[in-house]
N, CA, C and O of each residue as an XYZ file, in Angstrom:
416
protein
N     183.454     35.400     57.500
C     183.398     34.472     58.620
C     182.189     33.545     58.490
O     182.302     32.351     58.764
N     181.073     34.056     58.092
C     179.865     33.239     57.915
C     180.097     32.230     56.803
O     179.645     31.089     56.895
N     180.795     32.637     55.760
C     181.086     31.722     54.667
C     181.967     30.565     55.161
O     181.764     29.414     54.777
N     182.934     30.884     56.007
C     183.797     29.839     56.564
C     182.987     28.860     57.420
O     183.183     27.646     57.358
N     182.090     29.409     58.205
C     181.248     28.552     59.052
C     180.317     27.687     58.198
O     180.094     26.513     58.492
N     179.781     28.290     57.142
C     178.912     27.499     56.251
C     179.724     26.405     55.558
O     179.234     25.291     55.369
N     180.964     26.722     55.180
C     181.827     25.711     54.578
C     182.138     24.595     55.581
O     182.129     23.414     55.233
N     182.412     24.986     56.828
C     182.674     24.003     57.874
C     181.459     23.121     58.106
O     181.585     21.907     58.269
N     180.285     23.735     58.120
C     179.044     22.977     58.320
C     178.852     21.999     57.159
O     178.487     20.843     57.374
N     179.092     22.451     55.951
C     178.940     21.581     54.779
C     179.933     20.422     54.854
O     179.583     19.269     54.602
N     181.192     20.754     55.210
C     182.225     19.717     55.315
C     181.867     18.720     56.409
O     181.982     17.511     56.210
N     181.436     19.217     57.559
C     181.063     18.327     58.674
C     179.840     17.483     58.320
O     179.757     16.318     58.709
N     178.901     18.058     57.592
C     177.721     17.305     57.166
C     178.138     16.179     56.223
O     177.633     15.059     56.304
N     179.067     16.500     55.331
C     179.577     15.472     54.411
C     180.314     14.384     55.194
O     180.148     13.199     54.907
N     181.121     14.773     56.175
C     181.838     13.807     57.013
C     180.853     12.922     57.771
O     181.045     11.710     57.873
N     179.803     13.535     58.299
C     178.783     12.760     59.039
C     178.138     11.735     58.114
O     177.918     10.592     58.515
N     177.832     12.130     56.886
C     177.209     11.208     55.927
C     178.151     10.046     55.621
O     177.727      8.891     55.578
N     179.437     10.358     55.409
C     180.406      9.304     55.118
C     180.574      8.366     56.312
O     180.643      7.148     56.149
N     180.639      8.936     57.501
C     180.805      8.116     58.706
C     179.557      7.274     58.974
O     179.659      6.133     59.424
N     178.394      7.832     58.700
C     177.145      7.075     58.871
C     177.120      5.890     57.909
O     176.707      4.786     58.266
N     177.577      6.150     56.666
C     177.644      5.071     55.677
C     178.646      4.004     56.139
O     178.368      2.811     56.017
N     179.792      4.411     56.660
C     180.809      3.472     57.133
C     180.281      2.643     58.300
O     180.525      1.439     58.372
N     179.560      3.288     59.210
C     178.981      2.559     60.346
C     177.967      1.536     59.849
O     177.910      0.419     60.363
N     177.166      1.909     58.854
C     176.173      0.979     58.303
C     176.877     -0.217     57.651
O     176.433     -1.355     57.801
N     177.963      0.038     56.933
C     178.708     -1.050     56.312
C     179.328     -1.961     57.364
O     179.321     -3.182     57.209
N     179.863     -1.378     58.428
C     180.423     -2.181     59.518
C     179.350     -3.022     60.196
O     179.577     -4.184     60.531
N     178.165     -2.418     60.397
C     177.062     -3.176     60.999
C     176.670     -4.356     60.112
O     176.409     -5.453     60.608
N     176.629     -4.126     58.801
C     176.271     -5.204     57.875
C     177.339     -6.300     57.900
O     177.013     -7.487     57.910
N     178.614     -5.899     57.909
C     179.697     -6.884     57.945
C     179.665     -7.671     59.249
O     179.894     -8.881     59.258
N     179.381     -6.979     60.347
C     179.318     -7.661     61.642
C     178.136     -8.637     61.680
O     178.252     -9.735     62.224
N     177.012     -8.238     61.109
C     175.845     -9.123     61.066
C     176.161    -10.371     60.229
O     175.786    -11.483     60.603
N     176.847    -10.184     59.106
C     177.217    -11.318     58.253
C     178.189    -12.247     58.979
O     178.048    -13.469     58.928
N     179.172    -11.658     59.651
C     180.147    -12.468     60.390
C     179.464    -13.243     61.514
O     179.790    -14.404     61.761
N     178.526    -12.604     62.186
C     177.789    -13.274     63.262
C     176.976    -14.442     62.703
O     176.927    -15.518     63.299
N     176.343    -14.218     61.558
C     175.566    -15.291     60.925
C     176.474    -16.462     60.554
O     176.129    -17.619     60.793
N     177.641    -16.157     59.965
C     178.582    -17.217     59.592
C     179.039    -17.994     60.821
O     179.114    -19.222     60.789
N     179.346    -17.282     61.903
C     179.775    -17.963     63.134
C     178.672    -18.862     63.673
O     178.946    -19.974     64.127
N     177.434    -18.396     63.627
C     176.325    -19.213     64.120
C     176.145    -20.455     63.252
O     175.903    -21.548     63.763
N     176.263    -20.281     61.943
C     176.153    -21.434     61.032
C     177.274    -22.428     61.292
O     177.044    -23.635     61.351
N     178.503    -21.906     61.449
C     179.637    -22.791     61.711
C     179.501    -23.488     63.055
O     179.872    -24.652     63.198
N     178.970    -22.775     64.037
C     178.785    -23.387     65.355
C     177.773    -24.526     65.262
O     177.979    -25.592     65.842
N     176.684    -24.301     64.535
C     175.676    -25.353     64.378
C     176.280    -26.565     63.659
O     176.035    -27.708     64.044
N     177.067    -26.304     62.615
C     177.702    -27.404     61.878
C     178.692    -28.133     62.773
O     178.759    -29.362     62.756
N     179.451    -27.393     63.545
C     180.425    -27.998     64.452
C     179.731    -28.842     65.520
O     180.191    -29.936     65.849
N     178.635    -28.336     66.052
C     177.872    -29.081     67.054
C     177.374    -30.398     66.460
O     177.427    -31.437     67.119
N     176.891    -30.356     65.218
C     176.412    -31.573     64.552
C     177.570    -32.538     64.303
O     177.419    -33.750     64.462
N     178.718    -32.002     63.914
C     179.890    -32.846     63.668
C     180.328    -33.541     64.950
O     180.683    -34.719     64.930
N     180.303    -32.820     66.059
C     180.673    -33.412     67.346
C     179.699    -34.532     67.707
O     180.112    -35.603     68.152
N     178.413    -34.279     67.514
C     177.408    -35.302     67.823
C     177.617    -36.538     66.941
O     177.558    -37.670     67.423
N     177.864    -36.311     65.644
C     178.107    -37.438     64.732
C     179.342    -38.222     65.160
O     179.345    -39.452     65.135
N     180.388    -37.502     65.553
C     181.626    -38.162     65.973
C     181.408    -39.009     67.224
O     181.946    -40.110     67.338
N     180.622    -38.492     68.152
C     180.345    -39.252     69.373
C     179.550    -40.511     69.051
O     179.807    -41.574     69.616
N     178.584    -40.393     68.143
C     177.817    -41.569     67.734
C     178.721    -42.588     67.047
O     178.612    -43.789     67.292
N     179.615    -42.103     66.187
C     180.535    -42.999     65.489
C     181.471    -43.689     66.479
O     181.767    -44.875     66.337
N     181.932    -42.949     67.471
C     182.826    -43.534     68.473
C     182.109    -44.653     69.234
O     182.696    -45.702     69.502
N     180.855    -44.427     69.574
C     180.068    -45.451     70.266
C     179.876    -46.673     69.364
O     179.999    -47.813     69.813
N     179.572    -46.421     68.088
C     179.365    -47.530     67.152
C     180.644    -48.348     66.969
O     180.590    -49.575     66.894
N     181.779    -47.680     66.897
C     183.052    -48.388     66.740
C     183.341    -49.228     67.986
O     183.792    -50.369     67.879
N     183.082    -48.665     69.154
C     183.313    -49.419     70.391
C     182.432    -50.667     70.432
O     182.884    -51.741     70.829
N     181.174    -50.518     70.020
C     180.269    -51.678     69.996
C     180.742    -52.711     68.980
O     180.704    -53.912     69.244
N     181.186    -52.244     67.824
C     181.666    -53.172     66.792
C     182.903    -53.922     67.277
O     183.040    -55.121     67.036
N     183.796    -53.218     67.957
C     184.983    -53.877     68.486
C     184.617    -54.947     69.507
O     185.225    -56.017     69.541
N     183.622    -54.653     70.337
C     183.171    -55.637     71.323
C     182.611    -56.872     70.618
O     182.924    -58.001     70.994
N     181.785    -56.655     69.600
C     181.195    -57.767     68.854
C     182.301    -58.599     68.192
O     182.284    -59.828     68.258
N     183.262    -57.920     67.554
C     184.346    -58.654     66.897
C     185.198    -59.423     67.903
O     185.595    -60.559     67.644
N     185.475    -58.812     69.039
C     186.284    -59.484     70.061
C     185.574    -60.751     70.539
O     186.186    -61.814     70.648
N     184.274    -60.622     70.822
C     183.512    -61.785     71.267
C     183.472    -62.853     70.173
O     183.614    -64.042     70.456
N     183.276    -62.423     68.920
C     183.209    -63.379     67.814
C     184.510    -64.158     67.694
O     184.502    -65.385     67.594
N     185.635    -63.434     67.705
C     186.908    -64.112     67.517
C     187.305    -64.951     68.725
O     188.015    -65.946     68.579
N     186.859    -64.565     69.907
C     187.107    -65.416     71.079
C     186.345    -66.729     70.932
O     186.890    -67.800     71.196
N     185.084    -66.644     70.511
C     184.277    -67.858     70.308
C     184.836    -68.670     69.147
O     184.911    -69.896     69.226
N     185.229    -67.993     68.072
C     185.772    -68.697     66.912
C     187.088    -69.368     67.286
O     187.371    -70.472     66.822
N     187.891    -68.715     68.116
C     189.150    -69.310     68.554
C     188.920    -70.564     69.358
O     189.641    -71.550     69.204
N     187.912    -70.534     70.224
C     187.579    -71.725     71.014
C     187.046    -72.830     70.108
O     187.366    -74.002     70.308
N     186.238    -72.469     69.115
C     185.609    -73.466     68.249
C     186.616    -74.119     67.320
O     186.450    -75.285     66.961
N     187.652    -73.402     66.923
C     188.601    -73.965     65.967
C     189.892    -74.422     66.627
O     190.836    -74.800     65.932
N     189.952    -74.395     67.930
C     191.187    -74.788     68.617
C     191.567    -76.223     68.283
O     192.751    -76.533     68.151
N     190.589    -77.095     68.146
C     190.881    -78.490     67.838
C     191.245    -78.683     66.377
O     191.931    -79.647     66.040
N     190.810    -77.805     65.518
C     191.070    -77.943     64.096
C     192.462    -77.462     63.709
O     192.897    -77.693     62.581
N     193.155    -76.812     64.603
C     194.440    -76.238     64.242
C     195.606    -77.202     64.429
O     196.764    -76.798     64.319
N     195.322    -78.441     64.704
C     196.387    -79.431     64.777
C     196.806    -79.771     63.356
O     195.979    -79.765     62.443
N     198.076    -80.063     63.167
C     198.577    -80.378     61.829
C     198.042    -81.744     61.408
O     198.314    -82.745     62.070
N     197.289    -81.792     60.319
C     196.757    -83.095     59.896
C     197.876    -83.942     59.295
O     198.799    -83.426     58.665
N     197.773    -85.231     59.501
C     198.761    -86.124     58.893
C     198.295    -86.470     57.485
O     197.098    -86.456     57.198
N     199.230    -86.775     56.625
C     198.892    -87.086     55.243
C     198.142    -88.418     55.202
O     198.450    -89.324     55.977
N     197.185    -88.542     54.325
C     196.480    -89.821     54.203
C     197.456    -90.903     53.750
O     198.499    -90.613     53.165
N     197.101    -92.144     54.030
C     197.992    -93.268     53.733
C     198.318    -93.377     52.246
O     199.376    -93.883     51.874
N     197.428    -92.911     51.417
C     197.646    -93.054     49.977
C     198.858    -92.244     49.517
O     199.443    -92.553     48.479
N     199.239    -91.226     50.263
C     200.362    -90.377     49.885
C     201.589    -90.713     50.725
O     202.191    -89.824     51.328
N     201.953    -91.956     50.767
C     203.084    -92.349     51.609
C     204.426    -92.155     50.902
O     205.477    -92.244     51.537
N     204.397    -91.886     49.569
C     205.634    -91.600     48.842
C     205.435    -90.300     48.075
O     204.313    -89.995     47.671
N     206.498    -89.529     47.867
C     206.334    -88.269     47.132
C     205.891    -88.520     45.705
O     206.229    -89.551     45.124
N     205.159    -87.617     45.148
C     204.654    -87.727     43.783
C     205.799    -87.503     42.813
O     206.497    -86.491     42.892
N     205.991    -88.423     41.918
C     207.070    -88.329     40.930
C     206.563    -87.852     39.580
O     207.367    -87.512     38.712
N     205.278    -87.817     39.383
C     204.723    -87.386     38.118
C     204.815    -88.470     37.068
O     205.041    -89.637     37.387
N     204.641    -88.090     35.827
C     204.673    -89.036     34.698
C     205.942    -88.749     33.911
O     205.897    -88.585     32.692
N     207.058    -88.689     34.595
C     208.318    -88.291     33.957
C     208.739    -89.231     32.837
O     209.116    -88.776     31.757
N     208.681    -90.509     33.074
C     209.166    -91.460     32.076
C     208.257    -91.479     30.857
O     208.746    -91.651     29.740
N     206.953    -91.309     31.032
C     206.035    -91.344     29.914
C     206.151    -90.097     29.057
O     205.846    -90.150     27.866
N     206.576    -88.992     29.614
C     206.673    -87.729     28.882
C     208.101    -87.430     28.440
O     208.388    -86.307     28.024
N     208.966    -88.367     28.517
C     210.327    -88.169     28.077
C     211.197    -87.538     29.130
O     212.328    -87.151     28.838
N     210.720    -87.424     30.313
C     211.506    -86.839     31.391
C     212.364    -87.879     32.043
O     212.097    -89.075     31.917
N     213.385    -87.454     32.734
C     214.242    -88.410     33.434
C     213.626    -88.748     34.762
O     212.887    -87.937     35.321
N     213.899    -89.886     35.270
C     213.280    -90.111     36.516
C     213.671    -91.291     37.182
O     213.184    -91.572     38.277
């Protein structure tokens, strides 16, 4: 009976050692996972901040472009009339057909 109890004690001691090792490994894995989550959270926070800054910059750029094109539209409104051909071009260009052997 004492031998059985000593065997049980040895087996339980071995089980305790294995379980202690498993708990230590789980603690290490949990610490690593926590570190990764914290790193990812910091990166995500920075990405959000960058995105907000970019959104503001795009909105400002759109405002500048809108104002520019409104002013440019007003400035070129008179230039968009179809110009008439100068008097020198009152007949279509026929080229040098007769001199080059072409019909004309």
